[in-house]
C-alpha positions in Angstrom: 33.9 121.0 73.7 37.1 120.6 75.8 40.1 122.8 75.8 43.6 121.8 76.8 45.8 124.1 78.7 49.1 125.1 76.9 50.5 127.0 79.9 54.3 126.4 80.2 55.5 124.2 83.0 58.1 126.0 85.1 60.9 124.1 86.8 61.0 125.2 90.5 64.1 127.1 91.5 66.7 125.4 93.7 66.0 126.3 97.4 68.3 129.0 98.8 69.5 126.6 101.5 70.6 124.0 99.0 72.3 126.7 96.9 74.3 127.9 99.9 75.2 124.4 100.9 76.5 123.5 97.4 78.5 126.7 97.2 80.1 126.1 100.6 80.8 122.5 99.9 82.5 123.3 96.6 84.7 125.9 98.4 85.7 123.3 100.9 86.6 120.9 98.2 88.8 123.5 96.5 90.4 124.2 99.8 91.1 120.5 100.4 92.7 120.2 96.9 94.9 123.2 97.4 95.9 122.0 100.9 96.7 118.5 99.6 99.0 119.7 96.8 100.6 122.8 98.6 101.1 121.2 102.0 104.1 119.0 101.1 105.9 121.8 99.3 105.3 124.4 102.1 106.3 122.1 104.9 109.2 120.4 103.0 112.4 120.3 105.1 115.3 117.9 104.8 115.8 115.6 107.8 117.9 112.5 108.3 119.1 112.2 104.8 121.3 109.0 104.7 124.9 109.9 103.7 127.9 107.6 103.9 131.2 108.8 105.4 134.6 107.1 105.4 137.9 108.1 106.9 139.8 108.2 110.2 137.6 107.9 113.2 138.7 111.2 114.7 138.0 113.0 111.4 134.6 111.4 111.0 133.6 112.4 114.5 134.7 116.0 114.0 132.8 116.1 110.7 129.6 114.8 112.3 129.8 117.2 115.2 130.4 120.2 112.9 127.5 119.3 110.5 125.2 118.6 113.4 126.1 122.0 115.0 125.4 123.9 111.7 122.6 121.8 110.3 120.9 119.8 113.0 119.2 116.5 112.0 119.6 117.2 108.3 122.1 114.4 107.5 122.2 110.9 109.0 125.8 109.7 108.6 126.5 106.0 108.0 130.1 105.0 108.4 131.6 102.8 105.7 135.0 101.2 105.3 136.3 103.1 102.2 135.4 104.9 99.0 134.5 101.7 97.2 132.0 100.8 99.9 130.5 104.3 99.7 130.1 104.0 95.9 128.4 100.6 96.3 126.0 102.1 98.9 125.1 104.9 96.5 124.5 102.6 93.5 122.3 100.4 95.7 120.4 103.6 96.7 121.1 103.0 100.4 122.5 106.6 100.7 122.2 109.8 98.7 125.9 110.4 98.7 129.1 110.2 100.7 132.0 112.2 102.1 135.4 110.5 101.9 137.8 112.1 104.4 141.6 112.1 103.7 143.3 109.1 105.3 146.5 111.3 105.9 147.2 114.9 106.5 147.2 117.0 103.3 145.1 114.4 101.4 142.0 116.2 100.2 138.5 114.9 101.0 136.1 113.9 98.3 132.3 114.4 98.1 130.3 111.8 96.2 126.9 112.7 95.0 124.1 111.1 93.0 122.0 113.6 91.0 119.9 110.7 89.7 118.7 110.0 93.2 117.7 113.6 93.8 119.1 116.8 92.4 118.3 118.9 95.5 120.2 116.6 97.8 123.1 116.4 95.3 123.3 120.2 95.4 123.2 120.2 99.2 126.1 117.8 99.4 128.0 119.9 96.8 127.5 122.9 98.9 128.8 121.0 101.9 131.9 120.1 99.9 132.5 123.8 99.3 132.1 124.5 103.1 134.5 121.7 103.9 137.1 123.0 101.5 137.0 126.5 103.0 137.3 125.1 106.5 140.3 122.9 105.6 142.2 125.7 103.9 141.4 128.1 106.7 142.7 125.6 109.3 145.8 124.9 107.2 146.6 128.6 106.8 146.1 129.2 110.5 148.4 126.4 111.4 151.1 127.6 109.0 150.9 131.1 110.3 151.2 129.9 113.9 154.3 127.9 113.0 155.8 130.8 110.9 155.7 128.6 107.8 154.7 129.8 104.3 151.1 129.5 103.3 150.3 126.0 102.2 148.9 125.1 98.8 145.2 125.4 98.3 143.4 122.1 98.9 140.5 121.4 96.6 137.6 119.1 97.7 136.6 117.1 94.6 132.9 116.5 94.0 132.1 113.4 91.9 128.6 112.6 90.6 128.6 108.8 90.9 125.1 108.3 89.3 124.4 111.3 87.2 121.1 112.2 85.4 120.8 111.4 81.7 121.9 114.2 79.3 118.4 114.1 77.9 117.0 115.1 81.3 119.9 116.9 83.1 117.7 118.3 85.9 115.4 115.3 86.4 112.3 117.4 85.6 111.1 115.0 83.0 111.2 112.0 85.3 109.4 113.9 88.0 106.8 115.4 85.6 106.1 111.9 84.2 104.5 110.8 87.4 101.5 113.1 87.4 100.2 111.9 84.0 100.9 108.4 85.1 98.6 108.8 88.1 96.0 110.6 86.0 96.2 107.9 83.4 95.5 105.2 85.9 92.6 107.1 87.3 91.1 107.9 83.9 91.5 104.3 82.8 89.8 103.0 86.0 86.9 105.6 85.8 86.3 105.2 82.1 86.3 101.4 82.3 83.9 101.5 85.3 81.5 103.7 83.2 81.9 102.2 79.8 82.3 98.5 80.5 79.4 96.5 81.9 80.3 93.3 83.8 82.8 92.9 86.6 84.9 90.3 84.9 84.9 92.2 81.6 86.3 95.2 83.6 89.1 92.9 84.8 90.0 92.1 81.2 89.7 95.8 80.2 92.1 96.8 83.0 94.7 94.2 82.1 94.6 95.1 78.4 94.6 98.9 79.1 97.5 98.6 81.5 99.6 96.4 79.1 99.1 98.6 76.1 99.5 101.8 78.1 102.7 100.6 79.6 104.3 100.0 76.2 102.9 103.3 74.7 104.0 105.5 77.6 107.4 103.9 77.8 107.8 104.5 74.1 107.0 108.2 74.7 109.0 108.7 77.9 112.0 106.6 77.0 112.1 106.4 73.2 110.9 109.9 72.4 111.7 112.2 75.3 114.6 110.2 76.7 113.4 110.7 80.3 113.7 107.0 81.2 116.9 105.0 81.0 117.7 101.3 81.1 115.8 98.3 79.7 112.7 99.2 77.7 110.6 96.2 78.7 111.4 96.5 82.4 110.2 100.1 82.3 107.1 99.1 80.4 106.4 96.5 83.0 106.7 99.1 85.8 104.4 101.6 84.0 101.8 98.9 83.2 101.8 97.6 86.8 101.5 101.2 88.0 98.5 101.9 85.7 96.8 98.7 86.9 97.6 99.4 90.6 95.6 102.7 90.3 92.9 101.6 87.9 92.1 98.1 89.3 91.0 99.4 92.8 88.6 101.8 91.2 86.9 99.2 89.1 87.0 96.8 92.0 85.2 99.1 94.4 82.7 100.0 91.7 82.0 96.3 91.3 81.2 96.1 95.0 79.3 99.4 95.7 78.4 100.8 92.3 79.3 104.1 90.7 80.1 105.7 94.1 83.3 103.6 94.0 84.7 105.9 91.3 85.6 108.4 94.1 88.4 106.0 95.1 90.6 107.5 92.4 90.3 111.2 93.1 90.3 110.8 96.9 92.8 108.0 97.6 95.2 108.2 94.7 95.2 112.0 93.8 94.3 113.9 97.0 96.0 111.6 99.5 98.7 109.4 98.0 100.1 111.6 95.2 101.2 114.5 97.5 103.1 112.2 99.8 104.5 110.0 97.0 108.0 111.5 97.1 108.0 111.9 93.4 108.8 115.6 93.4 111.0 115.6 96.5 112.8 113.0 98.6 110.6 111.2 101.2 112.9 112.6 103.9 111.7 116.1 103.0 108.2 115.3 104.1 107.2 115.9 107.7 106.9 113.0 110.1 106.4 109.5 108.7 104.4 110.7 105.7 107.3 110.0 103.3 107.3 106.4 104.4 103.5 106.1 104.3 103.5 107.4 100.7 105.6 104.4 99.6 102.7 102.0 100.5 100.5 103.6 97.8 100.8 103.2 94.0 102.0 106.8 93.2 104.9 106.5 95.7 105.8 103.0 94.8 105.7 103.7 91.0 107.9 106.9 91.4 110.5 105.0 93.4 110.5 102.0 91.1 110.8 104.0 87.9 113.9 105.8 89.3 115.4 102.5 90.4 115.0 100.7 87.1 116.2 103.8 85.2 119.3 104.6 87.2 119.8 102.1 90.1 119.7 98.6 88.8 121.6 97.3 91.8 119.0 98.7 94.2 116.6 96.4 96.0 113.3 97.3 94.5 111.3 94.3 95.7 109.2 96.4 98.1 107.9 98.7 95.4 107.1 95.8 93.1 105.1 94.1 95.9 103.2 97.3 96.6 102.1 97.8 93.0 101.3 94.1 92.6 99.4 94.1 95.9 97.1 97.0 94.8 96.6 95.4 91.4 95.7 92.0 92.7 93.6 93.5 95.5 91.6 95.6 93.0 91.1 92.7 90.6 90.0 90.4 93.5 87.4 93.1 94.4 86.0 92.9 90.9 85.8 89.1 91.1 84.0 89.3 94.5 81.7 91.9 93.0 80.9 89.6 90.1 80.0 86.6 92.4 78.0 88.9 94.6 75.8 89.9 91.7 75.9 86.5 90.0 74.7 84.8 93.2 71.2 86.1 92.7 71.2 89.6 94.0 71.3 91.2 90.6 73.1 90.6 87.2 76.2 92.4 86.3 74.3 94.6 83.9 72.3 96.1 86.7 75.1 96.2 89.2 77.1 98.3 86.8 74.4 101.0 87.0 72.9 100.4 90.4 73.4 104.1 91.2 71.6 105.0 87.9 67.9 104.2 88.2 67.2 105.1 84.6 69.9 102.8 83.3 68.9 100.0 85.7 65.2 100.0 84.6 65.8 100.6 80.9 
């Protein structure tokens, strides 16, 4: 007569060394996340903001010297012929604003801003206009007193917002806030397609359909419902669709090449690295060093720049941003095609390649 043991099987505890390693690794990850998102804001400082200036050469030189002495390296003045040229430069998004100095004594200067380009820079220029007004009136009063003449009339420096924000988004917070869910949407789409769809070429189709439908849907919400976006609906939909594809396609493409480990492309490249330096929340000139320019080579930065252009600056040259988004999209889709031929060439079928990091799925 045989008896069978019914003693419970106990799962061994995780070794203490592994527990400590996991805890420390998670703490490091949290630190990296906090650093990635806090660093741009903490270190943000305006430098070399392009601003047009027009007026007599002597007055322009005096203004540049005065601003440089008070706020070194904050503004980078670009001399233009007249007010019309300054307005054109603002509308083409070549400068954030302009200062038009009076061509004759007693003619008040004018400050041109563009809140649609960036509200913080617009407020900085508005403050500069107030400072300029106070200096002009102080100088006029001193000159009159020295000559024994009566006090001159107060000179007012007009501030004109050439490209204002929409009344539905007067502080631009909606346009800025729209970028985070757009980046998340591209990541979620790429990760979900990588997990749920088997077959590299089928993932290509899924990315294309997801991006097209997502572009129309998000534009309907942001432009039609919230009024955050301005301009042509279908142009905005094309931008959002291409942005979603530019973030999702590289994820599915890398997954097609190396398996599930490629899913990390989204969180690491797009969220932790590219998003903080995208210039979506602040002008690229506020970021230290060249990081503001570097951010424009990645989908979050290119998408943020392009959405602002098509919404408020139709005259701006947006070809670079279009090319960046198209490049990431095409590159990601090509990686999926390469991954398909790698597996179809005899190494393993797509069905196994899709789960090569998952032994249970691969042998099922």
